[in-house]
All heavy atoms as a GROMACS GRO file, in nm:
protein
  610
    1MET      N    1  10.568   9.179  11.779
    1MET     CA    2  10.636   9.305  11.758
    1MET      C    3  10.554   9.393  11.663
    1MET      O    4  10.504   9.348  11.561
    1MET     CB    5  10.775   9.281  11.700
    1MET     CG    6  10.853   9.409  11.680
    1MET     SD    7  11.022   9.370  11.630
    1MET     CE    8  11.049   9.503  11.520
    2THR      N    9  10.542   9.517  11.696
    2THR     CA   10  10.470   9.614  11.614
    2THR      C   11  10.556   9.656  11.496
    2THR      O   12  10.675   9.676  11.510
    2THR     CB   13  10.436   9.738  11.698
    2THR    OG1   14  10.365   9.697  11.815
    2THR    CG2   15  10.353   9.836  11.621
    3LYS      N   16  10.493   9.668  11.380
    3LYS     CA   17  10.567   9.715  11.262
    3LYS      C   18  10.568   9.867  11.260
    3LYS      O   19  10.471   9.931  11.301
    3LYS     CB   20  10.503   9.662  11.134
    3LYS     CG   21  10.527   9.515  11.113
    3LYS     CD   22  10.504   9.480  10.970
    3LYS     CE   23  10.547   9.336  10.948
    3LYS     NZ   24  10.594   9.312  10.816
    4PRO      N   25  10.676   9.926  11.211
    4PRO     CA   26  10.680  10.072  11.202
    4PRO      C   27  10.585  10.125  11.095
    4PRO      O   28  10.548  10.053  11.002
    4PRO     CB   29  10.826  10.101  11.164
    4PRO     CG   30  10.872   9.977  11.097
    4PRO     CD   31  10.798   9.864  11.161
    5LYS      N   32  10.546  10.249  11.108
    5LYS     CA   33  10.464  10.316  11.008
    5LYS      C   34  10.549  10.340  10.883
    5LYS      O   35  10.664  10.381  10.894
    5LYS     CB   36  10.417  10.450  11.063
    5LYS     CG   37  10.338  10.533  10.966
    5LYS     CD   38  10.303  10.668  11.026
    5LYS     CE   39  10.244  10.758  10.920
    5LYS     NZ   40  10.230  10.896  10.968
    6ILE      N   41  10.494  10.312  10.767
    6ILE     CA   42  10.564  10.338  10.641
    6ILE      C   43  10.552  10.487  10.614
    6ILE      O   44  10.443  10.537  10.588
    6ILE     CB   45  10.506  10.255  10.525
    6ILE    CG1   46  10.528  10.106  10.551
    6ILE    CG2   47  10.568  10.297  10.393
    6ILE    CD1   48  10.457  10.014  10.453
    7ALA      N   49  10.662  10.559  10.621
    7ALA     CA   50  10.661  10.704  10.598
    7ALA      C   51  10.644  10.734  10.449
    7ALA      O   52  10.580  10.830  10.412
    7ALA     CB   53  10.788  10.768  10.653
    8ALA      N   54  10.705  10.651  10.365
    8ALA     CA   55  10.693  10.665  10.219
    8ALA      C   56  10.745  10.535  10.157
    8ALA      O   57  10.832  10.469  10.213
    8ALA     CB   58  10.774  10.783  10.169
    9LYS      N   59  10.693  10.501  10.039
    9LYS     CA   60  10.738  10.381   9.969
    9LYS      C   61  10.847  10.415   9.869
    9LYS      O   62  10.849  10.364   9.757
    9LYS     CB   63  10.620  10.312   9.901
    9LYS     CG   64  10.524  10.249  10.001
    9LYS     CD   65  10.415  10.173   9.932
    9LYS     CE   66  10.321  10.111  10.033
    9LYS     NZ   67  10.210  10.040   9.969
   10SER      N   68  10.938  10.502   9.913
   10SER     CA   69  11.053  10.540   9.831
   10SER      C   70  11.162  10.592   9.925
   10SER      O   71  11.131  10.644  10.032
   10SER     CB   72  11.015  10.649   9.732
   10SER     OG   73  10.975  10.766   9.799
   11PRO      N   74  11.288  10.578   9.886
   11PRO     CA   75  11.396  10.633   9.967
   11PRO      C   76  11.407  10.784   9.943
   11PRO      O   77  11.339  10.838   9.856
   11PRO     CB   78  11.520  10.560   9.914
   11PRO     CG   79  11.487  10.534   9.771
   11PRO     CD   80  11.340  10.508   9.768
   12ILE      N   81  11.491  10.846  10.020
   12ILE     CA   82  11.517  10.989  10.000
   12ILE      C   83  11.667  11.010   9.993
   12ILE      O   84  11.743  10.954  10.072
   12ILE     CB   85  11.454  11.074  10.112
   12ILE    CG1   86  11.466  11.223  10.079
   12ILE    CG2   87  11.510  11.041  10.248
   12ILE    CD1   88  11.381  11.313  10.166
   13GLN      N   89  11.710  11.090   9.897
   13GLN     CA   90  11.852  11.122   9.886
   13GLN      C   91  11.881  11.240   9.977
   13GLN      O   92  11.810  11.341   9.974
   13GLN     CB   93  11.891  11.156   9.743
   13GLN     CG   94  12.040  11.176   9.729
   13GLN     CD   95  12.083  11.200   9.585
   13GLN    OE1   96  12.005  11.245   9.502
   13GLN    NE2   97  12.208  11.169   9.557
   14VAL      N   98  11.982  11.226  10.060
   14VAL     CA   99  12.021  11.332  10.153
   14VAL      C  100  12.170  11.360  10.140
   14VAL      O  101  12.248  11.271  10.107
   14VAL     CB  102  11.986  11.297  10.299
   14VAL    CG1  103  11.836  11.291  10.320
   14VAL    CG2  104  12.050  11.166  10.342
   15SER      N  105  12.206  11.482  10.167
   15SER     CA  106  12.346  11.523  10.170
   15SER      C  107  12.381  11.539  10.317
   15SER      O  108  12.326  11.625  10.385
   15SER     CB  109  12.363  11.655  10.095
   15SER     OG  110  12.499  11.687  10.085
   16LEU      N  111  12.468  11.452  10.368
   16LEU     CA  112  12.500  11.450  10.510
   16LEU      C  113  12.637  11.508  10.540
   16LEU      O  114  12.734  11.480  10.470
   16LEU     CB  115  12.495  11.306  10.562
   16LEU     CG  116  12.359  11.237  10.555
   16LEU    CD1  117  12.372  11.091  10.595
   16LEU    CD2  118  12.258  11.308  10.644
   17GLU      N  119  12.641  11.586  10.644
   17GLU     CA  120  12.766  11.640  10.695
   17GLU      C  121  12.829  11.539  10.790
   17GLU      O  122  12.758  11.455  10.847
   17GLU     CB  123  12.741  11.772  10.770
   17GLU     CG  124  12.688  11.884  10.683
   17GLU     CD  125  12.789  11.934  10.582
   17GLU    OE1  126  12.911  11.927  10.609
   17GLU    OE2  127  12.746  11.982  10.475
   18PRO      N  128  12.960  11.544  10.812
   18PRO     CA  129  13.023  11.453  10.907
   18PRO      C  130  12.961  11.470  11.046
   18PRO      O  131  12.922  11.580  11.084
   18PRO     CB  132  13.170  11.499  10.909
   18PRO     CG  133  13.189  11.569  10.778
   18PRO     CD  134  13.056  11.632  10.746
   19GLY      N  135  12.947  11.359  11.115
   19GLY     CA  136  12.893  11.363  11.251
   19GLY      C  137  12.797  11.249  11.276
   19GLY      O  138  12.788  11.154  11.199
   20THR      N  139  12.726  11.258  11.387
   20THR     CA  140  12.631  11.156  11.430
   20THR      C  141  12.491  11.197  11.387
   20THR      O  142  12.451  11.312  11.406
   20THR     CB  143  12.637  11.139  11.583
   20THR    OG1  144  12.771  11.104  11.619
   20THR    CG2  145  12.542  11.031  11.630
   21HIS      N  146  12.419  11.102  11.332
   21HIS     CA  147  12.283  11.126  11.285
   21HIS      C  148  12.191  11.019  11.344
   21HIS      O  149  12.236  10.909  11.377
   21HIS     CB  150  12.278  11.120  11.132
   21HIS     CG  151  12.370  11.218  11.067
   21HIS    ND1  152  12.334  11.348  11.042
   21HIS    CD2  153  12.498  11.206  11.024
   21HIS    CE1  154  12.434  11.411  10.986
   21HIS    NE2  155  12.536  11.327  10.974
   22PHE      N  156  12.062  11.051  11.355
   22PHE     CA  157  11.965  10.957  11.410
   22PHE      C  158  11.852  10.937  11.310
   22PHE      O  159  11.774  11.029  11.282
   22PHE     CB  160  11.911  11.008  11.544
   22PHE     CG  161  12.014  11.006  11.652
   22PHE    CD1  162  12.097  11.116  11.671
   22PHE    CD2  163  12.032  10.895  11.732
   22PHE    CE1  164  12.194  11.116  11.770
   22PHE    CE2  165  12.130  10.892  11.829
   22PHE     CZ  166  12.211  11.003  11.849
   23TRP      N  167  11.842  10.815  11.257
   23TRP     CA  168  11.741  10.777  11.159
   23TRP      C  169  11.614  10.733  11.231
   23TRP      O  170  11.618  10.655  11.327
   23TRP     CB  171  11.796  10.664  11.074
   23TRP     CG  172  11.703  10.605  10.974
   23TRP    CD1  173  11.668  10.659  10.853
   23TRP    CD2  174  11.636  10.479  10.981
   23TRP    NE1  175  11.583  10.574  10.786
   23TRP    CE2  176  11.562  10.463  10.863
   23TRP    CE3  177  11.633  10.377  11.076
   23TRP    CZ2  178  11.485  10.349  10.838
   23TRP    CZ3  179  11.556  10.266  11.051
   23TRP    CH2  180  11.484  10.253  10.933
   24CYS      N  181  11.500  10.782  11.186
   24CYS     CA  182  11.371  10.746  11.243
   24CYS      C  183  11.340  10.600  11.211
   24CYS      O  184  11.334  10.562  11.094
   24CYS     CB  185  11.262  10.837  11.187
   24CYS     SG  186  11.094  10.781  11.226
   25ALA      N  187  11.318  10.519  11.314
   25ALA     CA  188  11.285  10.378  11.294
   25ALA      C  189  11.136  10.351  11.309
   25ALA      O  190  11.086  10.247  11.266
   25ALA     CB  191  11.362  10.292  11.394
   26CYS      N  192  11.061  10.446  11.368
   26CYS     CA  193  10.918  10.424  11.394
   26CYS      C  194  10.830  10.467  11.278
   26CYS      O  195  10.716  10.422  11.266
   26CYS     CB  196  10.875  10.496  11.522
   26CYS     SG  197  10.868  10.677  11.510
   27GLY      N  198  10.879  10.559  11.195
   27GLY     CA  199  10.802  10.610  11.083
   27GLY      C  200  10.710  10.726  11.117
   27GLY      O  201  10.638  10.776  11.032
   28GLN      N  202  10.711  10.771  11.243
   28GLN     CA  203  10.618  10.876  11.285
   28GLN      C  204  10.679  11.016  11.286
   28GLN      O  205  10.607  11.114  11.304
   28GLN     CB  206  10.566  10.844  11.425
   28GLN     CG  207  10.487  10.715  11.429
   28GLN     CD  208  10.432  10.687  11.566
   28GLN    OE1  209  10.358  10.767  11.621
   28GLN    NE2  210  10.471  10.574  11.622
   29SER      N  211  10.808  11.028  11.266
   29SER     CA  212  10.875  11.157  11.270
   29SER      C  213  10.821  11.252  11.163
   29SER      O  214  10.794  11.211  11.050
   29SER     CB  215  11.026  11.139  11.249
   29SER     OG  216  11.090  11.264  11.237
   30ASN      N  217  10.809  11.378  11.198
   30ASN     CA  218  10.770  11.481  11.101
   30ASN      C  219  10.894  11.537  11.031
   30ASN      O  220  10.882  11.630  10.952
   30ASN     CB  221  10.694  11.594  11.170
   30ASN     CG  222  10.556  11.549  11.213
   30ASN    OD1  223  10.485  11.483  11.138
   30ASN    ND2  224  10.519  11.583  11.334
   31ASN      N  225  11.011  11.481  11.061
   31ASN     CA  226  11.138  11.525  11.004
   31ASN      C  227  11.204  11.408  10.930
   31ASN      O  228  11.323  11.386  10.941
   31ASN     CB  229  11.230  11.576  11.117
   31ASN     CG  230  11.354  11.642  11.065
   31ASN    OD1  231  11.354  11.704  10.960
   31ASN    ND2  232  11.463  11.629  11.139
   32GLN      N  233  11.125  11.331  10.854
   32GLN     CA  234  11.175  11.214  10.783
   32GLN      C  235  11.292  11.250  10.692
   32GLN      O  236  11.290  11.354  10.630
   32GLN     CB  237  11.064  11.151  10.698
   32GLN     CG  238  10.958  11.083  10.778
   32GLN     CD  239  11.008  10.962  10.854
   32GLN    OE1  240  11.102  10.893  10.813
   32GLN    NE2  241  10.948  10.938  10.966
   33PRO      N  242  11.394  11.164  10.689
   33PRO     CA  243  11.404  11.033  10.750
   33PRO      C  244  11.469  11.035  10.889
   33PRO      O  245  11.507  10.932  10.942
   33PRO     CB  246  11.493  10.957  10.652
   33PRO     CG  247  11.591  11.061  10.607
   33PRO     CD  248  11.508  11.190  10.598
   34PHE      N  249  11.479  11.153  10.947
   34PHE     CA  250  11.548  11.167  11.075
   34PHE      C  251  11.451  11.168  11.193
   34PHE      O  252  11.334  11.205  11.179
   34PHE     CB  253  11.634  11.294  11.075
   34PHE     CG  254  11.735  11.294  10.964
   34PHE    CD1  255  11.715  11.370  10.851
   34PHE    CD2  256  11.847  11.214  10.972
   34PHE    CE1  257  11.806  11.369  10.747
   34PHE    CE2  258  11.940  11.210  10.868
   34PHE     CZ  259  11.919  11.289  10.756
   35CYS      N  260  11.501  11.130  11.308
   35CYS     CA  261  11.421  11.124  11.430
   35CYS      C  262  11.389  11.263  11.483
   35CYS      O  263  11.474  11.351  11.484
   35CYS     CB  264  11.499  11.046  11.536
   35CYS     SG  265  11.416  11.038  11.696
   36ASP      N  266  11.265  11.281  11.528
   36ASP     CA  267  11.225  11.405  11.596
   36ASP      C  268  11.169  11.376  11.736
   36ASP      O  269  11.111  11.462  11.799
   36ASP     CB  270  11.124  11.484  11.512
   36ASP     CG  271  10.986  11.420  11.505
   36ASP    OD1  272  10.966  11.308  11.559
   36ASP    OD2  273  10.896  11.480  11.442
   37GLY      N  274  11.185  11.252  11.783
   37GLY     CA  275  11.139  11.215  11.916
   37GLY      C  276  10.998  11.158  11.918
   37GLY      O  277  10.947  11.124  12.025
   38SER      N  278  10.934  11.144  11.804
   38SER     CA  279  10.796  11.093  11.798
   38SER      C  280  10.782  10.949  11.848
   38SER      O  281  10.672  10.905  11.877
   38SER     CB  282  10.742  11.101  11.655
   38SER     OG  283  10.728  11.235  11.615
   39HIS      N  284  10.892  10.877  11.857
   39HIS     CA  285  10.889  10.738  11.902
   39HIS      C  286  10.865  10.724  12.053
   39HIS      O  287  10.835  10.615  12.101
   39HIS     CB  288  11.023  10.669  11.869
   39HIS     CG  289  11.138  10.728  11.943
   39HIS    ND1  290  11.202  10.841  11.898
   39HIS    CD2  291  11.198  10.692  12.059
   39HIS    CE1  292  11.299  10.872  11.985
   39HIS    NE2  293  11.298  10.784  12.082
   40ARG      N  294  10.877  10.833  12.127
   40ARG     CA  295  10.861  10.824  12.273
   40ARG      C  296  10.728  10.759  12.308
   40ARG      O  297  10.625  10.794  12.254
   40ARG     CB  298  10.871  10.963  12.335
   40ARG     CG  299  11.012  11.017  12.330
   40ARG     CD  300  11.026  11.148  12.407
   40ARG     NE  301  11.158  11.204  12.385
   40ARG     CZ  302  11.186  11.304  12.304
   40ARG    NH1  303  11.088  11.364  12.236
   40ARG    NH2  304  11.309  11.347  12.289
   41GLY      N  305  10.736  10.662  12.398
   41GLY     CA  306  10.617  10.589  12.439
   41GLY      C  307  10.588  10.467  12.353
   41GLY      O  308  10.489  10.399  12.375
   42THR      N  309  10.676  10.440  12.256
   42THR     CA  310  10.660  10.321  12.170
   42THR      C  311  10.778  10.228  12.196
   42THR      O  312  10.870  10.260  12.272
   42THR     CB  313  10.658  10.357  12.019
   42THR    OG1  314  10.791  10.394  11.979
   42THR    CG2  315  10.561  10.470  11.990
   43GLU      N  316  10.778  10.114  12.131
   43GLU     CA  317  10.888  10.019  12.145
   43GLU      C  318  11.005  10.051  12.053
   43GLU      O  319  11.107   9.983  12.055
   43GLU     CB  320  10.839   9.877  12.116
   43GLU     CG  321  10.788   9.857  11.975
   43GLU     CD  322  10.719   9.725  11.954
   43GLU    OE1  323  10.602   9.714  11.992
   43GLU    OE2  324  10.783   9.634  11.898
   44PHE      N  325  10.992  10.155  11.972
   44PHE     CA  326  11.096  10.190  11.876
   44PHE      C  327  11.200  10.285  11.933
   44PHE      O  328  11.170  10.367  12.020
   44PHE     CB  329  11.034  10.255  11.751
   44PHE     CG  330  10.942  10.164  11.678
   44PHE    CD1  331  10.805  10.172  11.695
   44PHE    CD2  332  10.992  10.068  11.591
   44PHE    CE1  333  10.719  10.086  11.628
   44PHE    CE2  334  10.907   9.982  11.523
   44PHE     CZ  335  10.771   9.991  11.542
   45THR      N  336  11.322  10.272  11.883
   45THR     CA  337  11.429  10.366  11.914
   45THR      C  338  11.497  10.403  11.783
   45THR      O  339  11.505  10.321  11.691
   45THR     CB  340  11.534  10.305  12.010
   45THR    OG1  341  11.585  10.185  11.954
   45THR    CG2  342  11.475  10.276  12.147
   46PRO      N  343  11.545  10.527  11.772
   46PRO     CA  344  11.612  10.567  11.648
   46PRO      C  345  11.742  10.491  11.628
   46PRO      O  346  11.800  10.438  11.724
   46PRO     CB  347  11.636  10.716  11.668
   46PRO     CG  348  11.635  10.736  11.815
   46PRO     CD  349  11.543  10.633  11.872
   47VAL      N  350  11.787  10.486  11.505
   47VAL     CA  351  11.913  10.421  11.471
   47VAL      C  352  12.020  10.529  11.458
   47VAL      O  353  12.009  10.618  11.375
   47VAL     CB  354  11.900  10.340  11.339
   47VAL    CG1  355  12.036  10.286  11.295
   47VAL    CG2  356  11.798  10.230  11.355
   48MET      N  357  12.121  10.521  11.544
   48MET     CA  358  12.231  10.615  11.540
   48MET      C  359  12.333  10.567  11.435
   48MET      O  360  12.365  10.448  11.431
   48MET     CB  361  12.300  10.625  11.675
   48MET     CG  362  12.413  10.726  11.678
   48MET     SD  363  12.499  10.731  11.837
   48MET     CE  364  12.607  10.590  11.818
   49PHE      N  365  12.379  10.660  11.352
   49PHE     CA  366  12.486  10.626  11.258
   49PHE      C  367  12.578  10.745  11.241
   49PHE      O  368  12.538  10.859  11.261
   49PHE     CB  369  12.430  10.577  11.123
   49PHE     CG  370  12.352  10.679  11.044
   49PHE    CD1  371  12.407  10.738  10.931
   49PHE    CD2  372  12.223  10.716  11.080
   49PHE    CE1  373  12.335  10.831  10.856
   49PHE    CE2  374  12.150  10.808  11.006
   49PHE     CZ  375  12.207  10.866  10.894
   50LYS      N  376  12.704  10.715  11.210
   50LYS     CA  377  12.806  10.819  11.199
   50LYS      C  378  12.857  10.830  11.057
   50LYS      O  379  12.875  10.730  10.988
   50LYS     CB  380  12.922  10.790  11.294
   50LYS     CG  381  12.882  10.798  11.439
   50LYS     CD  382  12.998  10.773  11.532
   50LYS     CE  383  12.946  10.780  11.676
   50LYS     NZ  384  13.054  10.768  11.772
   51ILE      N  385  12.880  10.952  11.016
   51ILE     CA  386  12.934  10.982  10.884
   51ILE      C  387  13.070  11.048  10.907
   51ILE      O  388  13.081  11.143  10.984
   51ILE     CB  389  12.840  11.078  10.806
   51ILE    CG1  390  12.702  11.017  10.787
   51ILE    CG2  391  12.902  11.121  10.674
   51ILE    CD1  392  12.699  10.892  10.704
   52GLU      N  393  13.173  10.994  10.841
   52GLU     CA  394  13.309  11.046  10.858
   52GLU      C  395  13.340  11.165  10.769
   52GLU      O  396  13.418  11.252  10.804
   52GLU     CB  397  13.411  10.934  10.834
   52GLU     CG  398  13.397  10.817  10.929
   52GLU     CD  399  13.419  10.853  11.075
   52GLU    OE1  400  13.505  10.938  11.103
   52GLU    OE2  401  13.349  10.796  11.161
   53GLU      N  402  13.281  11.167  10.650
   53GLU     CA  403  13.305  11.279  10.558
   53GLU      C  404  13.175  11.310  10.484
   53GLU      O  405  13.088  11.224  10.471
   53GLU     CB  406  13.417  11.247  10.459
   53GLU     CG  407  13.395  11.123  10.376
   53GLU     CD  408  13.518  11.087  10.293
   53GLU    OE1  409  13.629  11.085  10.348
   53GLU    OE2  410  13.500  11.062  10.173
   54LYS      N  411  13.162  11.432  10.439
   54LYS     CA  412  13.039  11.474  10.370
   54LYS      C  413  13.009  11.378  10.256
   54LYS      O  414  13.097  11.339  10.180
   54LYS     CB  415  13.054  11.616  10.317
   54LYS     CG  416  12.927  11.670  10.258
   54LYS     CD  417  12.941  11.815  10.217
   54LYS     CE  418  12.808  11.862  10.157
   54LYS     NZ  419  12.806  12.006  10.134
   55GLN      N  420  12.881  11.336  10.247
   55GLN     CA  421  12.842  11.244  10.142
   55GLN      C  422  12.694  11.255  10.109
   55GLN      O  423  12.614  11.294  10.193
   55GLN     CB  424  12.875  11.100  10.179
   55GLN     CG  425  12.795  11.045  10.294
   55GLN     CD  426  12.830  10.900  10.324
   55GLN    OE1  427  12.924  10.843  10.270
   55GLN    NE2  428  12.755  10.839  10.412
   56ASP      N  429  12.660  11.218   9.987
   56ASP     CA  430  12.521  11.203   9.946
   56ASP      C  431  12.488  11.055   9.955
   56ASP      O  432  12.568  10.971   9.913
   56ASP     CB  433  12.501  11.250   9.802
   56ASP     CG  434  12.520  11.402   9.788
   56ASP    OD1  435  12.504  11.473   9.889
   56ASP    OD2  436  12.550  11.447   9.677
   57THR      N  437  12.371  11.022  10.010
   57THR     CA  438  12.332  10.884  10.024
   57THR      C  439  12.180  10.872  10.020
   57THR      O  440  12.110  10.972  10.031
   57THR     CB  441  12.389  10.823  10.154
   57THR    OG1  442  12.372  10.682  10.151
   57THR    CG2  443  12.324  10.881  10.278
   58TRP      N  444  12.131  10.750  10.004
   58TRP     CA  445  11.987  10.723  10.001
   58TRP      C  446  11.947  10.658  10.132
   58TRP      O  447  11.997  10.551  10.167
   58TRP     CB  448  11.953  10.631   9.884
   58TRP     CG  449  11.970  10.697   9.752
   58TRP    CD1  450  12.084  10.696   9.674
   58TRP    CD2  451  11.874  10.774   9.683
   58TRP    NE1  452  12.062  10.770   9.561
   58TRP    CE2  453  11.933  10.819   9.562
   58TRP    CE3  454  11.742  10.811   9.709
   58TRP    CZ2  455  11.866  10.897   9.470
   58TRP    CZ3  456  11.676  10.890   9.616
   58TRP    CH2  457  11.737  10.931   9.499
   59LEU      N  458  11.855  10.722  10.206
   59LEU     CA  459  11.806  10.667  10.331
   59LEU      C  460  11.664  10.612  10.314
   59LEU      O  461  11.584  10.667  10.238
   59LEU     CB  462  11.808  10.774  10.440
   59LEU     CG  463  11.946  10.827  10.479
   59LEU    CD1  464  11.933  10.929  10.592
   59LEU    CD2  465  12.041  10.716  10.518
   60CYS      N  466  11.636  10.507  10.385
   60CYS     CA  467  11.508  10.438  10.379
   60CYS      C  468  11.398  10.520  10.446
   60CYS      O  469  11.419  10.579  10.552
   60CYS     CB  470  11.521  10.304  10.452
   60CYS     SG  471  11.366  10.216  10.473
   61ARG      N  472  11.280  10.522  10.382
   61ARG     CA  473  11.162  10.584  10.444
   61ARG      C  474  11.050  10.483  10.464
   61ARG      O  475  10.952  10.513  10.532
   61ARG     CB  476  11.112  10.701  10.359
   61ARG     CG  477  11.208  10.817  10.358
   61ARG     CD  478  11.149  10.940  10.296
   61ARG     NE  479  11.118  10.918  10.154
   61ARG     CZ  480  11.051  11.003  10.077
   61ARG    NH1  481  11.007  11.116  10.128
   61ARG    NH2  482  11.028  10.976   9.951
   62CYS      N  483  11.063  10.361  10.406
   62CYS     CA  484  10.958  10.260  10.427
   62CYS      C  485  10.976  10.190  10.562
   62CYS      O  486  10.884  10.125  10.610
   62CYS     CB  487  10.954  10.159  10.313
   62CYS     SG  488  11.084  10.034  10.313
   63LYS      N  489  11.093  10.204  10.620
   63LYS     CA  490  11.127  10.148  10.752
   63LYS      C  491  11.138   9.996  10.754
   63LYS      O  492  11.146   9.935  10.860
   63LYS     CB  493  11.029  10.195  10.861
   63LYS     CG  494  11.005  10.345  10.861
   63LYS     CD  495  11.134  10.424  10.875
   63LYS     CE  496  11.111  10.572  10.858
   63LYS     NZ  497  11.234  10.648  10.860
   64GLN      N  498  11.140   9.932  10.637
   64GLN     CA  499  11.147   9.786  10.628
   64GLN      C  500  11.284   9.736  10.582
   64GLN      O  501  11.304   9.616  10.570
   64GLN     CB  502  11.040   9.735  10.530
   64GLN     CG  503  10.900   9.790  10.553
   64GLN     CD  504  10.843   9.757  10.689
   64GLN    OE1  505  10.845   9.642  10.732
   64GLN    NE2  506  10.791   9.857  10.757
   65THR      N  507  11.378   9.825  10.553
   65THR     CA  508  11.508   9.786  10.502
   65THR      C  509  11.581   9.690  10.595
   65THR      O  510  11.568   9.698  10.717
   65THR     CB  511  11.596   9.911  10.478
   65THR    OG1  512  11.721   9.869  10.422
   65THR    CG2  513  11.622   9.990  10.604
   66GLY      N  514  11.661   9.605  10.536
   66GLY     CA  515  11.747   9.515  10.613
   66GLY      C  516  11.884   9.576  10.636
   66GLY      O  517  11.970   9.513  10.696
   67ASN      N  518  11.904   9.699  10.590
   67ASN     CA  519  12.034   9.766  10.600
   67ASN      C  520  12.015   9.906  10.660
   67ASN      O  521  12.059  10.005  10.604
   67ASN     CB  522  12.097   9.776  10.460
   67ASN     CG  523  12.238   9.826  10.463
   67ASN    OD1  524  12.310   9.809  10.561
   67ASN    ND2  525  12.281   9.891  10.356
   68LYS      N  526  11.948   9.911  10.774
   68LYS     CA  527  11.916  10.039  10.838
   68LYS      C  528  12.040  10.123  10.862
   68LYS      O  529  12.139  10.069  10.907
   68LYS     CB  530  11.844  10.014  10.972
   68LYS     CG  531  11.712   9.945  10.954
   68LYS     CD  532  11.652   9.907  11.086
   68LYS     CE  533  11.525   9.827  11.060
   68LYS     NZ  534  11.466   9.774  11.178
   69PRO      N  535  12.038  10.249  10.828
   69PRO     CA  536  11.929  10.334  10.782
   69PRO      C  537  11.919  10.346  10.630
   69PRO      O  538  11.840  10.422  10.579
   69PRO     CB  539  11.965  10.470  10.842
   69PRO     CG  540  12.115  10.473  10.831
   69PRO     CD  541  12.157  10.330  10.861
   70TYR      N  542  12.002  10.269  10.560
   70TYR     CA  543  12.014  10.284  10.415
   70TYR      C  544  11.908  10.204  10.340
   70TYR      O  545  11.869  10.095  10.382
   70TYR     CB  546  12.154  10.245  10.369
   70TYR     CG  547  12.260  10.322  10.442
   70TYR    CD1  548  12.330  10.265  10.548
   70TYR    CD2  549  12.286  10.453  10.409
   70TYR    CE1  550  12.426  10.338  10.617
   70TYR    CE2  551  12.382  10.526  10.477
   70TYR     CZ  552  12.451  10.468  10.582
   70TYR     OH  553  12.544  10.542  10.651
   71CYS      N  554  11.865  10.254  10.227
   71CYS     CA  555  11.768  10.186  10.143
   71CYS      C  556  11.831  10.060  10.082
   71CYS      O  557  11.944  10.065  10.033
   71CYS     CB  558  11.720  10.279  10.032
   71CYS     SG  559  11.610  10.199   9.914
   72ASP      N  560  11.756   9.949  10.086
   72ASP     CA  561  11.802   9.827  10.019
   72ASP      C  562  11.703   9.780   9.913
   72ASP      O  563  11.713   9.669   9.863
   72ASP     CB  564  11.830   9.715  10.121
   72ASP     CG  565  11.704   9.663  10.188
   72ASP    OD1  566  11.592   9.714  10.160
   72ASP    OD2  567  11.715   9.570  10.271
   73GLY      N  568  11.605   9.865   9.880
   73GLY     CA  569  11.508   9.831   9.776
   73GLY      C  570  11.385   9.759   9.824
   73GLY      O  571  11.297   9.726   9.745
   74THR      N  572  11.374   9.732   9.955
   74THR     CA  573  11.259   9.661  10.009
   74THR      C  574  11.128   9.729   9.974
   74THR      O  575  11.025   9.663   9.955
   74THR     CB  576  11.272   9.645  10.162
   74THR    OG1  577  11.391   9.570  10.191
   74THR    CG2  578  11.153   9.573  10.222
   75HIS      N  579  11.128   9.862   9.964
   75HIS     CA  580  11.005   9.935   9.933
   75HIS      C  581  10.940   9.890   9.802
   75HIS      O  582  10.821   9.904   9.784
   75HIS     CB  583  11.032  10.087   9.927
   75HIS     CG  584  11.126  10.127   9.820
   75HIS    ND1  585  11.263  10.124   9.838
   75HIS    CD2  586  11.106  10.166   9.691
   75HIS    CE1  587  11.321  10.163   9.725
   75HIS    NE2  588  11.228  10.189   9.635
   76ASN      N  589  11.018   9.832   9.712
   76ASN     CA  590  10.965   9.785   9.584
   76ASN      C  591  10.869   9.668   9.599
   76ASN      O  592  10.791   9.641   9.508
   76ASN     CB  593  11.079   9.747   9.489
   76ASN     CG  594  11.157   9.867   9.442
   76ASN    OD1  595  11.099   9.969   9.408
   76ASN    ND2  596  11.289   9.855   9.444
   77SER      N  597  10.874   9.598   9.712
   77SER     CA  598  10.788   9.481   9.733
   77SER      C  599  10.672   9.509   9.828
   77SER      O  600  10.598   9.418   9.863
   77SER     CB  601  10.870   9.363   9.784
   77SER     OG  602  10.925   9.392   9.912
   78LEU      N  603  10.655   9.634   9.868
   78LEU     CA  604  10.546   9.668   9.962
   78LEU      C  605  10.417   9.698   9.890
   78LEU      O  606  10.415   9.745   9.781
   78LEU     CB  607  10.587   9.786  10.048
   78LEU     CG  608  10.707   9.765  10.138
   78LEU    CD1  609  10.740   9.893  10.212
   78LEU    CD2  610  10.682   9.652  10.237
   0.00000   0.00000   0.00000
């Protein structure tokens, strides 16, 4: 299995509106941490997640988290 590109070795805090969001799993998106379709032609697919109410959260940019799309601190060991 191919490993995703590390977009950054730090999470990013985002303010999300209610609705469906797509987290970039390949690391190639120019709209990090969200998918922009750059995964096309690869084995990666974005991770869909839903937010019920407006919230601030930390999303992973190293693409190695065990709690996709949320940061779990894995970037600290890269």
